[in-house]
C-alpha positions in Angstrom: -14.6 -12.6 -74.9 -13.4 -15.5 -72.7 -13.5 -17.8 -75.7 -11.5 -15.4 -77.7 -8.9 -15.1 -75.0 -8.7 -18.9 -74.8 -8.0 -19.0 -78.5 -4.9 -16.8 -78.0 -3.7 -19.0 -75.0 -4.2 -16.1 -72.6 -7.0 -17.7 -70.5 -4.7 -19.7 -68.2 -2.5 -16.7 -67.6 -5.5 -14.5 -66.8 -6.8 -17.2 -64.4 -3.4 -17.3 -62.7 -3.1 -13.5 -62.4 -6.6 -13.3 -61.0 -5.7 -16.0 -58.5 -2.7 -13.9 -57.4 -5.0 -10.9 -56.8 -7.5 -13.0 -54.8 -4.6 -14.5 -52.9 -3.4 -11.0 -52.0 -6.9 -10.3 -50.6 -6.9 -13.6 -48.7 -3.7 -12.4 -47.0 -5.5 -9.4 -45.8 -8.4 -11.6 -44.5 -5.8 -13.8 -42.7 -4.1 -10.8 -41.1 -7.4 -9.3 -40.0 -8.7 -12.7 -38.9 -5.7 -13.1 -36.6 -5.8 -9.5 -35.2 -9.5 -9.3 -35.1 -9.6 -6.1 -37.2 -11.8 -5.1 -40.1 -10.9 -6.2 -43.6 -11.4 -2.6 -44.7 -8.8 0.1 -44.4 -5.4 0.8 -45.8 -2.7 -1.9 -45.6 0.3 -1.2 -43.4 3.6 -2.8 -42.7 3.2 -5.1 -39.6 6.6 -3.9 -38.3 6.7 -0.1 -38.7 3.0 0.5 -39.2 3.6 2.7 -42.3 0.9 2.8 -44.9 1.9 0.7 -47.9 1.8 2.5 -51.3 0.1 1.0 -54.3 3.2 -0.3 -56.0 4.1 -2.1 -52.8 0.9 -4.1 -52.9 1.2 -5.7 -56.4 0.8 -9.5 -55.8 4.0 -11.4 -55.9 5.8 -8.7 -58.0 6.2 -6.3 -55.1 7.7 -9.0 -52.9 10.3 -9.8 -55.6 11.1 -6.1 -56.2 11.4 -5.4 -52.5 13.4 -8.6 -52.0 11.2 -9.6 -49.2 11.8 -6.5 -47.1 9.8 -3.4 -46.2 11.3 -0.4 -48.0 10.7 1.9 -45.0 12.0 -0.1 -42.0 14.0 -2.8 -43.8 12.3 -5.6 -41.8 11.6 -8.9 -43.5 8.2 -9.5 -45.1 6.7 -12.8 -44.2 7.0 -15.4 -47.0 3.4 -16.2 -46.2 2.3 -13.4 -48.5 3.8 -14.7 -51.8 3.0 -18.4 -50.8 -0.7 -17.7 -50.3 -0.8 -15.7 -53.6 0.9 -18.4 -55.5 -1.2 -21.1 -53.9 -4.5 -19.5 -55.0 -3.1 -18.7 -58.4 -2.5 -22.4 -59.0 -5.8 -23.3 -57.5 -7.6 -21.2 -60.1 -5.5 -22.7 -62.8 -6.5 -26.2 -61.7 -10.2 -25.4 -61.1 -10.9 -23.0 -63.9 -8.9 -24.3 -66.9 -10.9 -27.5 -67.5 -14.3 -25.8 -67.2 -16.3 -24.0 -69.9 -14.7 -20.6 -70.4 -17.9 -18.7 -69.9 -20.1 -17.1 -67.3 -21.7 -20.5 -66.7 -18.4 -22.2 -66.2 -17.4 -19.6 -63.6 -20.8 -20.0 -61.9 -20.3 -23.8 -61.7 -16.8 -23.5 -60.2 -17.4 -20.5 -58.0 -18.5 -22.4 -54.9 -15.4 -24.6 -55.1 -13.2 -21.6 -55.4 -14.8 -20.0 -52.3 -14.5 -23.3 -50.3 -10.8 -23.6 -51.1 -10.2 -19.9 -50.3 -11.7 -20.4 -46.9 -9.7 -23.6 -46.3 -6.6 -21.7 -47.2 -7.4 -18.9 -44.8 -8.1 -21.4 -42.0 -4.9 -23.3 -42.8 -2.7 -20.2 -42.2 -4.7 -18.9 -39.2 -4.5 -22.2 -37.4 -0.8 -22.6 -38.3 -0.1 -19.2 -36.7 -2.6 -19.1 -33.8 -3.7 -22.8 -33.2 -7.3 -21.5 -33.6 -10.0 -22.1 -36.2 -12.3 -19.0 -36.0 -16.0 -19.8 -36.0 -16.6 -17.0 -38.5 -14.8 -18.8 -41.3 -16.3 -22.2 -40.3 -19.8 -20.7 -40.5 -19.0 -19.2 -43.9 -17.7 -22.5 -45.1 -20.9 -24.2 -43.8 -23.1 -21.7 -45.7 -21.3 -22.4 -49.0 -21.3 -26.2 -48.5 -25.0 -26.0 -47.7 -25.6 -24.3 -51.0 -23.6 -26.9 -52.8 -25.5 -29.8 -51.1 -28.8 -28.0 -52.0 -27.8 -27.8 -55.6 -26.9 -31.5 -55.7 -30.2 -32.3 -54.0 -32.1 -30.3 -56.6 -30.5 -31.9 -59.7 -30.0 -35.4 -58.3 -32.2 -38.3 -59.5 -32.4 -39.6 -55.9 -32.6 -36.5 -53.7 -32.7 -38.3 -50.3 -29.5 -40.1 -51.1 -27.7 -36.7 -51.5 -28.8 -35.7 -48.0 -27.9 -39.1 -46.5 -24.5 -38.9 -48.1 -23.8 -35.4 -46.7 -25.1 -36.3 -43.3 -23.0 -39.5 -43.2 -19.9 -37.5 -44.2 -20.5 -34.9 -41.5 -21.2 -37.6 -38.8 -18.1 -39.7 -39.7 -15.8 -36.7 -39.8 -17.0 -34.8 -36.8 -17.8 -38.0 -34.9 -14.3 -39.5 -35.1 -12.6 -36.2 -34.2 -15.2 -35.5 -31.5 -14.5 -38.9 -29.9 -10.8 -38.1 -29.9 -11.6 -34.8 -28.4 -13.6 -36.4 -25.6 -11.2 -39.2 -24.9 -8.2 -36.8 -24.6 -10.2 -34.1 -22.9 -9.3 -31.6 -25.6 -5.6 -32.3 -25.4 -5.3 -34.5 -28.4 -7.3 -32.4 -30.8 -9.1 -29.1 -30.7 -12.9 -28.5 -30.8 -12.4 -26.3 -33.8 -11.1 -29.3 -35.8 -14.3 -31.1 -34.9 -16.5 -28.2 -36.0 -14.5 -27.9 -39.3 -15.3 -31.5 -40.2 -19.0 -30.9 -40.1 -19.2 -28.8 -43.4 -16.1 -30.5 -44.9 -17.6 -34.0 -44.2 -21.0 -32.9 -45.6 -19.2 -31.7 -48.8 -17.1 -34.8 -49.3 -19.4 -37.6 -48.2 -18.4 -40.6 -46.0 -15.8 -42.3 -48.3 -13.8 -39.2 -49.1 -14.1 -38.0 -45.5 -12.4 -41.3 -44.3 -9.7 -40.7 -46.9 -9.3 -37.1 -45.7 -8.8 -38.3 -42.1 -6.4 -41.0 -43.2 -4.2 -38.6 -45.1 -4.4 -36.0 -42.3 -3.3 -38.4 -39.6 -0.6 -39.8 -41.8 0.8 -36.4 -42.7 0.5 -35.2 -39.1 2.4 -38.2 -37.9 5.2 -37.7 -40.4 5.6 -34.0 -39.5 5.4 -34.7 -35.8 8.0 -37.5 -36.1 10.3 -35.2 -38.1 10.0 -32.4 -35.5 10.7 -34.9 -32.7 13.8 -36.4 -34.5 15.2 -33.0 -35.2 14.5 -31.9 -31.6 12.3 -29.0 -32.8 9.5 -30.4 -30.6 9.0 -32.7 -27.7 6.1 -34.9 -26.6 4.4 -32.0 -24.9 4.6 -29.6 -27.9 1.2 -28.7 -29.3 1.0 -29.1 -33.1 -2.1 -27.7 -34.8 -4.1 -30.4 -36.7 -6.3 -27.9 -38.7 -3.7 -27.3 -41.4 -3.5 -31.0 -42.1 -7.3 -31.3 -42.4 -7.5 -28.2 -44.7 -4.6 -29.4 -46.9 -6.1 -32.9 -47.1 -9.5 -31.5 -48.0 -8.0 -29.4 -50.8 -6.2 -32.5 -52.1 -9.4 -34.5 -52.1 -11.2 -31.7 -53.9 -8.5 -31.0 -56.5 -7.1 -34.5 -57.1 -10.0 -37.0 -56.7 -8.4 -39.5 -59.1 -5.2 -39.6 -57.1 -7.0 -40.0 -53.8 -9.1 -42.8 -55.4 -6.0 -44.6 -56.5 -4.5 -44.4 -53.0 -7.8 -45.7 -51.6 -7.8 -48.6 -54.0 -4.2 -49.4 -53.2 -4.5 -49.3 -49.4 -8.1 -50.5 -48.8 -9.1 -52.2 -52.0 -12.9 -52.5 -52.2 -13.4 -52.2 -48.4 -14.2 -48.4 -48.6 
């Protein structure tokens, strides 16, 4: 069936629509992750607490039809909702399109899809609350452990896979942990340190170094912009988790680009 759909050119469209639907669910996870509530239950307007009807919950389409406002109270709907939906829609296009359009292809790509979904959730939660909940880091760790186990099972040199994962985790968490210790938690959060354990294990040492480089560079640019525009001062706390999550997704989805940057900046040193 998937092959037949691909012959008609519908496969990318179906991937994108499915990504929008998953993105809508991720918005619910984000909202409940911030509030501490259960993922179950009916969706309500965060302003007037009215239960949303089915046609108000159609990913992306409802936001456009409602012009970004609740129909009951007229308050603005956060742009987070369509942005998360669109982001995951494009993620599925990038991840799913090159793979075999079959159940096996989906099975191969499913762990990566879950990992990016969790990173997207953590990105938004940390941006809004400056917290990286342990629940999602544990979920990420479980999926990464599965990926590493599969790599170990199929690799010609199984010990090398484990050394590679351990080195990535130690470098990522070690560098951020050292910053956390030296600044006594003021320069970086402990959640960032914990996040780099599964992410580092997934990426390995070289890509973890690139992730940290991209994160610090992006963080510095954003902080500099906020300072220049007087939207922040030297005492303003800026969450670092979103930069780590975004850089991790970049490394996962655009490895050739990251490798070109690495060669340009560091040559053969890393």
